[in-house]
Structure formats: structure tokens, C-alpha cells
All heavy atoms as TSV, in Angstrom:
chain	resi	resn	atom	element	x	y	z
A	1	MET	N	N	72.474	60.873	81.955
A	1	MET	CA	C	73.498	60.302	82.735
A	1	MET	C	C	74.491	61.448	83.273
A	1	MET	O	O	74.867	62.262	82.538
A	1	MET	CB	C	74.309	59.189	81.991
A	1	MET	CG	C	75.337	58.527	82.754
A	1	MET	SD	S	75.967	57.196	81.674
A	1	MET	CE	C	76.845	56.237	82.915
A	2	ALA	N	N	74.590	61.514	84.515
A	2	ALA	CA	C	75.504	62.523	85.012
A	2	ALA	C	C	77.009	62.240	84.737
A	2	ALA	O	O	77.381	61.130	84.406
A	2	ALA	CB	C	75.320	62.520	86.602
A	3	GLY	N	N	77.793	63.257	84.952
A	3	GLY	CA	C	79.176	63.204	84.664
A	3	GLY	C	C	79.912	62.268	85.544
A	3	GLY	O	O	79.566	62.224	86.757
A	4	GLN	N	N	80.873	61.507	85.055
A	4	GLN	CA	C	81.627	60.534	85.956
A	4	GLN	C	C	83.108	60.958	85.976
A	4	GLN	O	O	83.496	61.510	85.078
A	4	GLN	CB	C	81.297	59.156	85.473
A	4	GLN	CG	C	79.917	58.705	85.573
A	4	GLN	CD	C	79.813	57.348	84.983
A	4	GLN	OE1	O	80.677	56.753	84.333
A	4	GLN	NE2	N	78.587	56.663	85.218
A	5	PHE	N	N	83.656	60.623	87.072
A	5	PHE	CA	C	85.142	60.755	87.140
A	5	PHE	C	C	85.723	59.626	86.359
A	5	PHE	O	O	85.497	58.454	86.455
A	5	PHE	CB	C	85.540	60.706	88.623
A	5	PHE	CG	C	87.013	60.848	88.742
A	5	PHE	CD1	C	87.598	62.162	88.469
A	5	PHE	CD2	C	87.779	59.864	89.150
A	5	PHE	CE1	C	89.006	62.287	88.673
A	5	PHE	CE2	C	89.190	60.006	89.258
A	5	PHE	CZ	C	89.790	61.229	89.055
A	6	ARG	N	N	86.622	59.999	85.444
A	6	ARG	CA	C	87.283	59.155	84.595
A	6	ARG	C	C	88.655	58.590	85.132
A	6	ARG	O	O	89.697	59.051	84.753
A	6	ARG	CB	C	87.479	59.704	83.183
A	6	ARG	CG	C	86.163	60.065	82.580
A	6	ARG	CD	C	86.441	60.855	81.285
A	6	ARG	NE	N	87.182	62.111	81.477
A	6	ARG	CZ	C	87.957	62.683	80.581
A	6	ARG	NH1	N	87.963	62.166	79.372
A	6	ARG	NH2	N	88.526	63.786	80.895
A	7	SER	N	N	88.608	57.875	86.147
A	7	SER	CA	C	89.871	57.439	86.721
A	7	SER	C	C	90.562	56.315	85.950
A	7	SER	O	O	91.711	56.082	86.170
A	7	SER	CB	C	89.547	56.760	88.175
A	7	SER	OG	O	88.682	55.712	87.992
A	8	TYR	N	N	89.924	55.767	84.994
A	8	TYR	CA	C	90.578	54.735	84.203
A	8	TYR	C	C	91.156	55.313	82.767
A	8	TYR	O	O	91.739	54.493	81.968
A	8	TYR	CB	C	89.462	53.648	83.863
A	8	TYR	CG	C	88.290	54.170	83.061
A	8	TYR	CD1	C	88.255	54.274	81.759
A	8	TYR	CD2	C	87.250	54.597	83.801
A	8	TYR	CE1	C	87.039	54.837	81.178
A	8	TYR	CE2	C	86.153	55.150	83.230
A	8	TYR	CZ	C	86.031	55.245	81.842
A	8	TYR	OH	O	85.002	55.719	81.217
A	9	VAL	N	N	91.002	56.572	82.588
A	9	VAL	CA	C	91.394	57.164	81.344
A	9	VAL	C	C	92.735	58.026	81.640
A	9	VAL	O	O	92.625	58.862	82.581
A	9	VAL	CB	C	90.325	58.063	80.725
A	9	VAL	CG1	C	90.808	58.733	79.493
A	9	VAL	CG2	C	89.107	57.134	80.391
A	10	TRP	N	N	93.656	57.998	80.879
A	10	TRP	CA	C	94.818	58.814	80.989
A	10	TRP	C	C	94.645	60.018	80.270
A	10	TRP	O	O	94.465	60.059	78.908
A	10	TRP	CB	C	96.084	58.076	80.398
A	10	TRP	CG	C	97.307	58.868	80.411
A	10	TRP	CD1	C	97.916	59.365	79.152
A	10	TRP	CD2	C	98.203	59.259	81.453
A	10	TRP	NE1	N	98.980	60.105	79.535
A	10	TRP	CE2	C	99.254	60.032	80.882
A	10	TRP	CE3	C	98.169	59.000	82.805
A	10	TRP	CZ2	C	100.216	60.549	81.626
A	10	TRP	CZ3	C	99.239	59.576	83.617
A	10	TRP	CH2	C	100.214	60.335	82.976
A	11	ASP	N	N	94.587	61.203	80.803
A	11	ASP	CA	C	94.218	62.500	80.279
A	11	ASP	C	C	95.341	63.470	80.461
A	11	ASP	O	O	95.369	64.224	81.430
A	11	ASP	CB	C	92.966	63.005	80.815
A	11	ASP	CG	C	92.381	64.205	79.913
A	11	ASP	OD1	O	93.057	64.618	78.947
A	11	ASP	OD2	O	91.448	64.661	80.299
A	12	PRO	N	N	96.418	63.471	79.692
A	12	PRO	CA	C	97.620	64.386	79.810
A	12	PRO	C	C	97.245	65.854	79.716
A	12	PRO	O	O	97.801	66.731	80.370
A	12	PRO	CB	C	98.487	63.993	78.748
A	12	PRO	CG	C	97.817	63.112	77.744
A	12	PRO	CD	C	96.600	62.717	78.361
A	13	LEU	N	N	96.248	66.146	78.865
A	13	LEU	CA	C	95.783	67.554	78.864
A	13	LEU	C	C	95.247	68.149	80.246
A	13	LEU	O	O	95.482	69.243	80.678
A	13	LEU	CB	C	94.822	67.710	77.720
A	13	LEU	CG	C	94.269	69.212	77.541
A	13	LEU	CD1	C	95.433	70.097	77.160
A	13	LEU	CD2	C	93.256	69.302	76.485
A	14	LEU	N	N	94.492	67.219	80.834
A	14	LEU	CA	C	93.891	67.545	82.184
A	14	LEU	C	C	95.092	67.682	83.265
A	14	LEU	O	O	95.000	68.720	84.002
A	14	LEU	CB	C	93.022	66.488	82.612
A	14	LEU	CG	C	92.374	66.617	84.025
A	14	LEU	CD1	C	91.417	67.870	84.146
A	14	LEU	CD2	C	91.572	65.395	84.428
A	15	ILE	N	N	96.010	66.869	83.248
A	15	ILE	CA	C	97.115	66.896	84.164
A	15	ILE	C	C	97.946	68.134	84.029
A	15	ILE	O	O	98.207	68.862	84.900
A	15	ILE	CB	C	97.936	65.623	84.022
A	15	ILE	CG1	C	97.191	64.384	84.528
A	15	ILE	CG2	C	99.288	65.784	84.861
A	15	ILE	CD1	C	97.844	63.115	84.187
A	16	LEU	N	N	98.228	68.456	82.673
A	16	LEU	CA	C	99.007	69.680	82.381
A	16	LEU	C	C	98.319	70.895	82.697
A	16	LEU	O	O	98.826	71.846	83.256
A	16	LEU	CB	C	99.382	69.780	80.862
A	16	LEU	CG	C	100.530	68.763	80.513
A	16	LEU	CD1	C	100.705	68.704	79.037
A	16	LEU	CD2	C	101.714	68.920	81.243
A	17	SER	N	N	96.973	70.915	82.458
A	17	SER	CA	C	96.175	72.189	82.898
A	17	SER	C	C	96.098	72.298	84.381
A	17	SER	O	O	96.186	73.460	84.854
A	17	SER	CB	C	94.828	72.113	82.211
A	17	SER	OG	O	94.115	71.012	82.662
A	18	GLN	N	N	96.060	71.271	85.081
A	18	GLN	CA	C	96.109	71.322	86.534
A	18	GLN	C	C	97.403	71.910	87.155
A	18	GLN	O	O	97.402	72.644	87.982
A	18	GLN	CB	C	95.764	70.014	87.176
A	18	GLN	CG	C	94.310	69.611	87.025
A	18	GLN	CD	C	93.996	68.227	87.460
A	18	GLN	OE1	O	94.873	67.359	87.776
A	18	GLN	NE2	N	92.721	67.968	87.758
A	19	ILE	N	N	98.497	71.378	86.539
A	19	ILE	CA	C	99.817	71.851	86.890
A	19	ILE	C	C	99.939	73.421	86.573
A	19	ILE	O	O	100.407	74.043	87.489
A	19	ILE	CB	C	100.892	71.109	86.208
A	19	ILE	CG1	C	100.990	69.639	86.657
A	19	ILE	CG2	C	102.227	71.756	86.313
A	19	ILE	CD1	C	101.870	68.661	85.786
A	20	VAL	N	N	99.521	73.786	85.470
A	20	VAL	CA	C	99.597	75.243	85.068
A	20	VAL	C	C	98.722	76.035	86.018
A	20	VAL	O	O	99.140	77.066	86.526
A	20	VAL	CB	C	99.251	75.428	83.610
A	20	VAL	CG1	C	98.971	76.855	83.257
A	20	VAL	CG2	C	100.202	74.801	82.721
A	21	LEU	N	N	97.517	75.551	86.317
A	21	LEU	CA	C	96.663	76.318	87.258
A	21	LEU	C	C	97.211	76.460	88.589
A	21	LEU	O	O	97.233	77.516	89.186
A	21	LEU	CB	C	95.278	75.614	87.334
A	21	LEU	CG	C	94.187	76.232	88.252
A	21	LEU	CD1	C	93.874	77.632	87.630
A	21	LEU	CD2	C	93.068	75.343	88.443
A	22	MET	N	N	97.861	75.352	89.139
A	22	MET	CA	C	98.414	75.368	90.465
A	22	MET	C	C	99.526	76.340	90.585
A	22	MET	O	O	99.698	77.045	91.565
A	22	MET	CB	C	98.849	73.985	90.957
A	22	MET	CG	C	97.670	73.055	91.153
A	22	MET	SD	S	96.509	73.691	92.370
A	22	MET	CE	C	97.618	73.534	93.970
A	23	GLN	N	N	100.482	76.278	89.457
A	23	GLN	CA	C	101.555	77.304	89.425
A	23	GLN	C	C	101.070	78.650	89.397
A	23	GLN	O	O	101.655	79.650	90.066
A	23	GLN	CB	C	102.450	76.965	88.362
A	23	GLN	CG	C	103.310	75.627	88.481
A	23	GLN	CD	C	104.258	75.668	89.467
A	23	GLN	OE1	O	104.975	76.644	89.562
A	23	GLN	NE2	N	104.312	74.675	90.400
A	24	THR	N	N	100.000	78.919	88.685
A	24	THR	CA	C	99.496	80.292	88.459
A	24	THR	C	C	98.907	80.757	89.870
A	24	THR	O	O	99.156	81.892	90.178
A	24	THR	CB	C	98.406	80.248	87.413
A	24	THR	OG1	O	98.900	79.856	86.148
A	24	THR	CG2	C	97.785	81.747	87.200
A	25	VAL	N	N	98.148	79.964	90.444
A	25	VAL	CA	C	97.613	80.296	91.734
A	25	VAL	C	C	98.754	80.546	92.778
A	25	VAL	O	O	98.722	81.570	93.554
A	25	VAL	CB	C	96.703	79.160	92.279
A	25	VAL	CG1	C	96.297	79.412	93.769
A	25	VAL	CG2	C	95.461	79.217	91.469
A	26	TYR	N	N	99.662	79.653	92.782
A	26	TYR	CA	C	100.820	79.793	93.846
A	26	TYR	C	C	101.544	81.144	93.568
A	26	TYR	O	O	101.701	81.922	94.524
A	26	TYR	CB	C	101.830	78.681	93.664
A	26	TYR	CG	C	103.014	78.863	94.490
A	26	TYR	CD1	C	102.970	78.570	95.952
A	26	TYR	CD2	C	104.283	79.220	93.982
A	26	TYR	CE1	C	104.027	78.812	96.730
A	26	TYR	CE2	C	105.338	79.467	94.825
A	26	TYR	CZ	C	105.215	79.128	96.203
A	26	TYR	OH	O	106.284	79.398	96.908
A	27	TYR	N	N	102.091	81.432	92.373
A	27	TYR	CA	C	102.852	82.667	92.077
A	27	TYR	C	C	101.900	83.901	92.093
A	27	TYR	O	O	102.456	84.891	92.493
A	27	TYR	CB	C	103.508	82.556	90.753
A	27	TYR	CG	C	104.746	81.675	90.922
A	27	TYR	CD1	C	104.863	80.437	90.335
A	27	TYR	CD2	C	105.926	82.118	91.663
A	27	TYR	CE1	C	105.979	79.548	90.480
A	27	TYR	CE2	C	106.969	81.282	91.781
A	27	TYR	CZ	C	107.045	80.053	91.169
A	27	TYR	OH	O	108.119	79.224	91.300
A	28	GLY	N	N	100.684	83.783	91.789
A	28	GLY	CA	C	99.795	84.912	91.973
A	28	GLY	C	C	99.576	85.354	93.352
A	28	GLY	O	O	99.661	86.476	93.742
A	29	SER	N	N	99.315	84.366	94.247
A	29	SER	CA	C	99.142	84.641	95.636
A	29	SER	C	C	100.382	85.128	96.324
A	29	SER	O	O	100.414	86.024	97.147
A	29	SER	CB	C	98.560	83.435	96.474
A	29	SER	OG	O	99.388	82.357	96.358
A	30	LEU	N	N	101.567	84.580	95.909
A	30	LEU	CA	C	102.872	85.018	96.398
A	30	LEU	C	C	103.097	86.496	95.953
A	30	LEU	O	O	103.479	87.306	96.755
A	30	LEU	CB	C	104.015	84.151	95.884
A	30	LEU	CG	C	105.416	84.561	96.272
A	30	LEU	CD1	C	105.477	84.537	97.818
A	30	LEU	CD2	C	106.448	83.721	95.673
A	31	GLY	N	N	102.760	86.827	94.757
A	31	GLY	CA	C	102.887	88.183	94.277
A	31	GLY	C	C	102.011	89.137	95.124
A	31	GLY	O	O	102.425	90.293	95.473
A	32	LEU	N	N	100.684	88.701	95.507
A	32	LEU	CA	C	99.891	89.526	96.258
A	32	LEU	C	C	100.519	89.697	97.684
A	32	LEU	O	O	100.376	90.724	98.254
A	32	LEU	CB	C	98.510	88.911	96.411
A	32	LEU	CG	C	97.717	89.058	95.061
A	32	LEU	CD1	C	96.380	88.216	95.246
A	32	LEU	CD2	C	97.466	90.401	94.694
A	33	TRP	N	N	101.025	88.658	98.215
A	33	TRP	CA	C	101.568	88.753	99.606
A	33	TRP	C	C	102.796	89.672	99.610
A	33	TRP	O	O	103.074	90.450	100.516
A	33	TRP	CB	C	101.989	87.438	100.234
A	33	TRP	CG	C	100.941	86.723	100.777
A	33	TRP	CD1	C	100.299	85.528	100.344
A	33	TRP	CD2	C	100.221	87.066	102.020
A	33	TRP	NE1	N	99.330	85.082	101.332
A	33	TRP	CE2	C	99.219	86.036	102.298
A	33	TRP	CE3	C	100.314	88.149	102.856
A	33	TRP	CZ2	C	98.356	86.192	103.383
A	33	TRP	CZ3	C	99.431	88.168	103.917
A	33	TRP	CH2	C	98.567	87.297	104.238
A	34	LEU	N	N	103.692	89.545	98.470
A	34	LEU	CA	C	104.882	90.438	98.410
A	34	LEU	C	C	104.407	91.915	98.262
A	34	LEU	O	O	104.995	92.824	98.911
A	34	LEU	CB	C	105.694	89.960	97.197
A	34	LEU	CG	C	106.609	88.856	97.458
A	34	LEU	CD1	C	107.247	88.316	96.133
A	34	LEU	CD2	C	107.698	89.144	98.452
A	35	ALA	N	N	103.364	92.096	97.473
A	35	ALA	CA	C	102.965	93.514	97.385
A	35	ALA	C	C	102.448	94.080	98.663
A	35	ALA	O	O	102.611	95.245	98.995
A	35	ALA	CB	C	101.859	93.638	96.311
A	36	LEU	N	N	101.618	93.231	99.361
A	36	LEU	CA	C	101.122	93.610	100.645
A	36	LEU	C	C	102.191	93.973	101.715
A	36	LEU	O	O	102.164	95.006	102.299
A	36	LEU	CB	C	100.159	92.546	101.199
A	36	LEU	CG	C	99.451	92.914	102.429
A	36	LEU	CD1	C	98.504	94.090	102.300
A	36	LEU	CD2	C	98.847	91.723	103.062
A	37	VAL	N	N	103.149	93.029	101.766
A	37	VAL	CA	C	104.233	93.206	102.695
A	37	VAL	C	C	105.043	94.394	102.301
A	37	VAL	O	O	105.509	95.273	103.183
A	37	VAL	CB	C	105.021	91.981	102.856
A	37	VAL	CG1	C	106.338	92.149	103.594
A	37	VAL	CG2	C	104.218	90.826	103.528
A	38	ASP	N	N	105.373	94.560	101.114
A	38	ASP	CA	C	106.114	95.729	100.550
A	38	ASP	C	C	105.436	97.080	100.871
A	38	ASP	O	O	106.031	98.136	101.143
A	38	ASP	CB	C	106.476	95.575	99.112
A	38	ASP	CG	C	107.585	94.586	98.904
A	38	ASP	OD1	O	108.342	94.228	99.740
A	38	ASP	OD2	O	107.741	94.101	97.652
A	39	GLY	N	N	104.062	96.996	100.669
A	39	GLY	CA	C	103.246	98.169	100.877
A	39	GLY	C	C	103.275	98.534	102.389
A	39	GLY	O	O	103.176	99.748	102.675
A	40	LEU	N	N	103.281	97.541	103.245
A	40	LEU	CA	C	103.288	97.940	104.604
A	40	LEU	C	C	104.541	98.531	105.195
A	40	LEU	O	O	104.503	99.394	106.045
A	40	LEU	CB	C	103.014	96.573	105.509
A	40	LEU	CG	C	101.551	96.039	105.386
A	40	LEU	CD1	C	101.426	94.715	106.103
A	40	LEU	CD2	C	100.613	96.958	106.014
A	41	VAL	N	N	105.636	98.164	104.633
A	41	VAL	CA	C	106.908	98.746	105.035
A	41	VAL	C	C	107.489	99.729	104.048
A	41	VAL	O	O	108.630	100.145	104.189
A	41	VAL	CB	C	108.038	97.573	105.218
A	41	VAL	CG1	C	107.611	96.670	106.315
A	41	VAL	CG2	C	108.257	96.818	103.935
A	42	ARG	N	N	106.731	100.070	103.085
A	42	ARG	CA	C	107.061	101.107	102.090
A	42	ARG	C	C	108.366	100.799	101.391
A	42	ARG	O	O	109.186	101.575	101.172
A	42	ARG	CB	C	107.034	102.427	102.686
A	42	ARG	CG	C	105.834	102.851	103.411
A	42	ARG	CD	C	105.678	104.334	103.654
A	42	ARG	NE	N	104.757	104.731	104.593
A	42	ARG	CZ	C	103.343	104.676	104.342
A	42	ARG	NH1	N	102.954	104.185	103.276
A	42	ARG	NH2	N	102.487	105.041	105.338
A	43	SER	N	N	108.390	99.583	100.896
A	43	SER	CA	C	109.517	99.090	100.091
A	43	SER	C	C	109.127	98.914	98.706
A	43	SER	O	O	107.956	98.819	98.282
A	43	SER	CB	C	109.975	97.722	100.590
A	43	SER	OG	O	111.007	97.204	99.794
A	44	SER	N	N	109.990	99.229	97.667
A	44	SER	CA	C	109.656	99.070	96.362
A	44	SER	C	C	109.656	97.594	95.947
A	44	SER	O	O	110.504	96.772	96.089
A	44	SER	CB	C	110.791	99.740	95.375
A	44	SER	OG	O	112.034	99.177	95.554
A	45	PRO	N	N	108.545	97.166	95.296
A	45	PRO	CA	C	108.375	95.693	94.875
A	45	PRO	C	C	109.193	95.459	93.764
A	45	PRO	O	O	109.568	96.235	92.821
A	45	PRO	CB	C	106.911	95.609	94.551
A	45	PRO	CG	C	106.421	96.951	94.255
A	45	PRO	CD	C	107.233	97.976	95.063
A	46	SER	N	N	109.721	94.181	93.519
A	46	SER	CA	C	110.567	93.748	92.537
A	46	SER	C	C	110.350	92.303	92.257
A	46	SER	O	O	110.088	91.494	93.156
A	46	SER	CB	C	112.061	94.036	92.828
A	46	SER	OG	O	112.872	93.408	91.980
A	47	LEU	N	N	110.470	91.817	91.018
A	47	LEU	CA	C	110.360	90.432	90.679
A	47	LEU	C	C	111.526	89.601	91.299
A	47	LEU	O	O	111.543	88.416	91.338
A	47	LEU	CB	C	110.254	90.281	89.147
A	47	LEU	CG	C	108.889	90.470	88.524
A	47	LEU	CD1	C	109.053	90.218	87.066
A	47	LEU	CD2	C	107.937	89.561	89.049
A	48	ASP	N	N	112.624	90.354	91.501
A	48	ASP	CA	C	113.749	89.701	92.136
A	48	ASP	C	C	113.492	89.090	93.458
A	48	ASP	O	O	114.115	88.058	93.892
A	48	ASP	CB	C	114.884	90.630	92.301
A	48	ASP	CG	C	115.639	91.004	91.070
A	48	ASP	OD1	O	115.425	90.207	90.108
A	48	ASP	OD2	O	116.305	92.056	90.915
A	49	GLN	N	N	112.485	89.652	94.132
A	49	GLN	CA	C	112.109	89.112	95.465
A	49	GLN	C	C	111.508	87.650	95.286
A	49	GLN	O	O	111.611	86.985	96.260
A	49	GLN	CB	C	110.921	89.968	96.044
A	49	GLN	CG	C	111.549	91.283	96.553
A	49	GLN	CD	C	110.461	92.261	97.122
A	49	GLN	OE1	O	109.488	92.317	96.480
A	49	GLN	NE2	N	110.665	92.852	98.203
A	50	MET	N	N	110.973	87.432	94.185
A	50	MET	CA	C	110.455	86.006	93.948
A	50	MET	C	C	111.540	85.006	93.329
A	50	MET	O	O	111.479	83.937	93.705
A	50	MET	CB	C	109.280	86.039	92.953
A	50	MET	CG	C	107.957	86.277	93.451
A	50	MET	SD	S	106.633	85.863	92.300
A	50	MET	CE	C	105.766	87.330	92.445
A	51	PHE	N	N	112.382	85.510	92.457
A	51	PHE	CA	C	113.112	84.720	91.612
A	51	PHE	C	C	114.710	84.736	91.885
A	51	PHE	O	O	115.311	83.879	91.338
A	51	PHE	CB	C	112.782	84.978	90.149
A	51	PHE	CG	C	111.378	84.701	89.759
A	51	PHE	CD1	C	110.511	85.760	89.463
A	51	PHE	CD2	C	110.739	83.465	89.897
A	51	PHE	CE1	C	109.264	85.646	89.117
A	51	PHE	CE2	C	109.478	83.292	89.622
A	51	PHE	CZ	C	108.673	84.297	89.203
A	52	ASP	N	N	115.155	85.627	92.541
A	52	ASP	CA	C	116.546	85.779	92.817
A	52	ASP	C	C	116.998	85.115	94.056
A	52	ASP	O	O	116.535	85.430	95.173
A	52	ASP	CB	C	116.934	87.257	92.875
A	52	ASP	CG	C	118.464	87.515	92.811
A	52	ASP	OD1	O	119.159	86.505	92.540
A	52	ASP	OD2	O	118.972	88.634	93.047
A	53	ALA	N	N	117.871	84.204	93.961
A	53	ALA	CA	C	118.253	83.293	95.136
A	53	ALA	C	C	119.083	84.035	96.046
A	53	ALA	O	O	119.209	83.758	97.223
A	53	ALA	CB	C	119.089	82.169	94.548
A	54	GLU	N	N	119.772	85.148	95.609
A	54	GLU	CA	C	120.558	85.913	96.546
A	54	GLU	C	C	119.755	86.764	97.468
A	54	GLU	O	O	120.242	86.991	98.678
A	54	GLU	CB	C	121.483	86.872	95.752
A	54	GLU	CG	C	122.527	86.063	94.922
A	54	GLU	CD	C	123.492	87.002	94.104
A	54	GLU	OE1	O	123.247	88.219	94.179
A	54	GLU	OE2	O	124.268	86.433	93.391
A	55	ILE	N	N	118.541	87.118	97.121
A	55	ILE	CA	C	117.705	87.933	97.909
A	55	ILE	C	C	117.032	87.083	99.000
A	55	ILE	O	O	116.775	87.483	100.084
A	55	ILE	CB	C	116.769	88.765	97.137
A	55	ILE	CG1	C	117.516	89.746	96.273
A	55	ILE	CG2	C	115.678	89.284	97.977
A	55	ILE	CD1	C	116.469	90.694	95.509
A	56	LEU	N	N	116.815	85.790	98.607
A	56	LEU	CA	C	116.042	84.872	99.557
A	56	LEU	C	C	116.970	84.311	100.680
A	56	LEU	O	O	117.710	83.407	100.501
A	56	LEU	CB	C	115.489	83.712	98.783
A	56	LEU	CG	C	114.539	84.073	97.653
A	56	LEU	CD1	C	114.136	82.737	96.927
A	56	LEU	CD2	C	113.308	84.755	98.202
A	57	GLY	N	N	116.826	85.010	101.776
A	57	GLY	CA	C	117.659	84.641	102.894
A	57	GLY	C	C	117.399	85.647	104.149
A	57	GLY	O	O	116.875	86.738	103.919
A	58	PHE	N	N	117.705	85.258	105.291
A	58	PHE	CA	C	117.492	86.145	106.395
A	58	PHE	C	C	118.577	87.140	106.766
A	58	PHE	O	O	118.497	87.870	107.650
A	58	PHE	CB	C	117.274	85.262	107.688
A	58	PHE	CG	C	115.999	84.569	107.609
A	58	PHE	CD1	C	115.941	83.185	107.572
A	58	PHE	CD2	C	114.781	85.243	107.787
A	58	PHE	CE1	C	114.719	82.538	107.511
A	58	PHE	CE2	C	113.588	84.538	107.792
A	58	PHE	CZ	C	113.468	83.226	107.624
A	59	SER	N	N	119.628	87.231	105.853
A	59	SER	CA	C	120.655	88.075	106.193
A	59	SER	C	C	120.457	89.496	105.835
A	59	SER	O	O	121.099	90.448	106.282
A	59	SER	CB	C	121.957	87.592	105.438
A	59	SER	OG	O	121.705	87.663	104.091
A	60	THR	N	N	119.507	89.754	104.919
A	60	THR	CA	C	119.210	91.204	104.527
A	60	THR	C	C	117.735	91.461	104.832
A	60	THR	O	O	116.880	90.648	104.856
A	60	THR	CB	C	119.498	91.480	103.102
A	60	THR	OG1	O	118.581	90.588	102.394
A	60	THR	CG2	C	120.845	91.156	102.700
A	61	PRO	N	N	117.360	92.687	105.005
A	61	PRO	CA	C	116.017	93.098	105.293
A	61	PRO	C	C	115.129	92.738	104.147
A	61	PRO	O	O	113.960	92.184	104.386
A	61	PRO	CB	C	115.991	94.689	105.528
A	61	PRO	CG	C	117.379	94.938	106.095
A	61	PRO	CD	C	118.228	93.836	105.321
A	62	PRO	N	N	115.453	93.047	102.886
A	62	PRO	CA	C	114.527	92.461	101.710
A	62	PRO	C	C	114.410	90.919	101.848
A	62	PRO	O	O	113.292	90.447	101.421
A	62	PRO	CB	C	115.239	92.968	100.494
A	62	PRO	CG	C	116.093	94.026	100.830
A	62	PRO	CD	C	116.506	93.670	102.303
A	63	GLY	N	N	115.463	90.253	102.213
A	63	GLY	CA	C	115.241	88.753	102.261
A	63	GLY	C	C	114.300	88.310	103.362
A	63	GLY	O	O	113.692	87.414	103.125
A	64	ARG	N	N	114.408	89.128	104.462
A	64	ARG	CA	C	113.433	88.775	105.589
A	64	ARG	C	C	111.974	88.991	105.081
A	64	ARG	O	O	111.099	88.162	105.424
A	64	ARG	CB	C	113.790	89.604	106.761
A	64	ARG	CG	C	115.070	89.189	107.479
A	64	ARG	CD	C	115.259	90.051	108.725
A	64	ARG	NE	N	116.618	89.782	109.101
A	64	ARG	CZ	C	117.520	90.662	109.166
A	64	ARG	NH1	N	117.185	91.972	108.782
A	64	ARG	NH2	N	118.773	90.562	109.566
A	65	LEU	N	N	111.709	90.049	104.380
A	65	LEU	CA	C	110.427	90.392	103.815
A	65	LEU	C	C	109.945	89.372	102.928
A	65	LEU	O	O	108.786	88.849	102.807
A	65	LEU	CB	C	110.393	91.746	103.166
A	65	LEU	CG	C	110.665	92.946	104.096
A	65	LEU	CD1	C	110.639	94.174	103.364
A	65	LEU	CD2	C	109.471	92.968	105.184
A	66	SER	N	N	110.881	88.934	101.995
A	66	SER	CA	C	110.596	87.867	101.014
A	66	SER	C	C	110.251	86.510	101.696
A	66	SER	O	O	109.268	85.914	101.367
A	66	SER	CB	C	111.660	87.689	100.024
A	66	SER	OG	O	111.871	88.805	99.218
A	67	MET	N	N	111.045	86.159	102.742
A	67	MET	CA	C	110.788	84.986	103.443
A	67	MET	C	C	109.395	84.936	104.160
A	67	MET	O	O	108.751	84.026	104.337
A	67	MET	CB	C	111.962	84.621	104.396
A	67	MET	CG	C	113.223	84.315	103.632
A	67	MET	SD	S	113.070	83.027	102.378
A	67	MET	CE	C	113.255	81.578	103.502
A	68	MET	N	N	109.174	86.206	104.748
A	68	MET	CA	C	107.910	86.354	105.397
A	68	MET	C	C	106.751	86.209	104.467
A	68	MET	O	O	105.692	85.442	104.720
A	68	MET	CB	C	107.766	87.709	106.093
A	68	MET	CG	C	106.480	87.848	106.898
A	68	MET	SD	S	106.414	89.384	107.860
A	68	MET	CE	C	107.386	90.575	107.097
A	69	SER	N	N	106.806	86.686	103.257
A	69	SER	CA	C	105.807	86.429	102.265
A	69	SER	C	C	105.670	85.017	101.838
A	69	SER	O	O	104.594	84.569	101.679
A	69	SER	CB	C	106.116	87.320	101.026
A	69	SER	OG	O	106.060	88.655	101.372
A	70	PHE	N	N	106.870	84.393	101.688
A	70	PHE	CA	C	106.802	82.945	101.394
A	70	PHE	C	C	106.229	82.072	102.421
A	70	PHE	O	O	105.372	81.170	102.130
A	70	PHE	CB	C	108.225	82.353	101.113
A	70	PHE	CG	C	108.738	82.514	99.675
A	70	PHE	CD1	C	109.484	83.635	99.337
A	70	PHE	CD2	C	108.344	81.655	98.713
A	70	PHE	CE1	C	109.937	83.767	98.060
A	70	PHE	CE2	C	108.787	81.804	97.391
A	70	PHE	CZ	C	109.602	82.879	97.050
A	71	ILE	N	N	106.396	82.445	103.709
A	71	ILE	CA	C	105.792	81.684	104.749
A	71	ILE	C	C	104.234	82.076	104.859
A	71	ILE	O	O	103.363	81.052	105.018
A	71	ILE	CB	C	106.357	82.017	106.092
A	71	ILE	CG1	C	107.770	81.420	106.124
A	71	ILE	CG2	C	105.668	81.683	107.258
A	71	ILE	CD1	C	108.702	81.956	107.274
A	72	LEU	N	N	103.884	83.267	104.617
A	72	LEU	CA	C	102.435	83.555	104.585
A	72	LEU	C	C	101.765	82.918	103.472
A	72	LEU	O	O	100.585	82.363	103.609
A	72	LEU	CB	C	102.229	85.085	104.496
A	72	LEU	CG	C	102.545	85.797	105.786
A	72	LEU	CD1	C	102.646	87.351	105.519
A	72	LEU	CD2	C	101.607	85.593	106.901
A	73	ASN	N	N	102.473	82.838	102.372
A	73	ASN	CA	C	101.816	82.138	101.152
A	73	ASN	C	C	101.611	80.656	101.386
A	73	ASN	O	O	100.605	80.048	101.077
A	73	ASN	CB	C	102.635	82.405	99.913
A	73	ASN	CG	C	102.015	81.994	98.688
A	73	ASN	OD1	O	100.831	82.189	98.503
A	73	ASN	ND2	N	102.727	81.508	97.761
A	74	ALA	N	N	102.673	80.067	102.125
A	74	ALA	CA	C	102.525	78.669	102.368
A	74	ALA	C	C	101.322	78.347	103.401
A	74	ALA	O	O	100.679	77.312	103.248
A	74	ALA	CB	C	103.857	78.106	102.943
A	75	LEU	N	N	101.053	79.365	104.264
A	75	LEU	CA	C	100.015	79.097	105.229
A	75	LEU	C	C	98.617	79.410	104.718
A	75	LEU	O	O	97.620	78.818	105.166
A	75	LEU	CB	C	100.224	80.068	106.425
A	75	LEU	CG	C	101.403	79.673	107.347
A	75	LEU	CD1	C	101.674	80.739	108.373
A	75	LEU	CD2	C	101.366	78.466	107.928
A	76	THR	N	N	98.574	80.154	103.593
A	76	THR	CA	C	97.313	80.438	102.991
A	76	THR	C	C	97.144	79.466	101.812
A	76	THR	O	O	96.084	79.264	101.205
A	76	THR	CB	C	97.077	81.844	102.534
A	76	THR	OG1	O	98.119	82.136	101.549
A	76	THR	CG2	C	97.106	82.773	103.712
């Protein structure tokens, strides 16, 4: 008998593992976009570009680069 989709079974481990996987893929691809954009403009990469709310904005050049990476990540 082939595997079947278990739509009638509540599987919290499956749900949690899917959430963790999606977050990992999202932040991993965002990190790649940030590294690529930083490499193109010869800027030093930093985790603050992802997680610091003060950097995320169009008022500063690093903020523009971060926002461009977020937009590219959303499109891919």
C-alpha cells in the first residue's frame, strides 16, 4: 500500500518541523542575498542588517541595501 496523506491526524511534530524548515530557508536565502549585495557594493556584511530595526529603512545607504535584499528575497 502506498503512502497516504494523513489529513485526519493531528501531527504537531510535522507542523513544527515545517515551521523550522521554512524559517531556515527564509533566513538562509536572505543571508545569501545580503552577502551578494554587500559583495557587489564592497560593504562589510553584518547580522545587524537582518535583525536591527534601526538599519532597516531607506534613510541610510546600508538600510537601502538591506531593503533591496529583503525585496529580492521576497521575489525569490
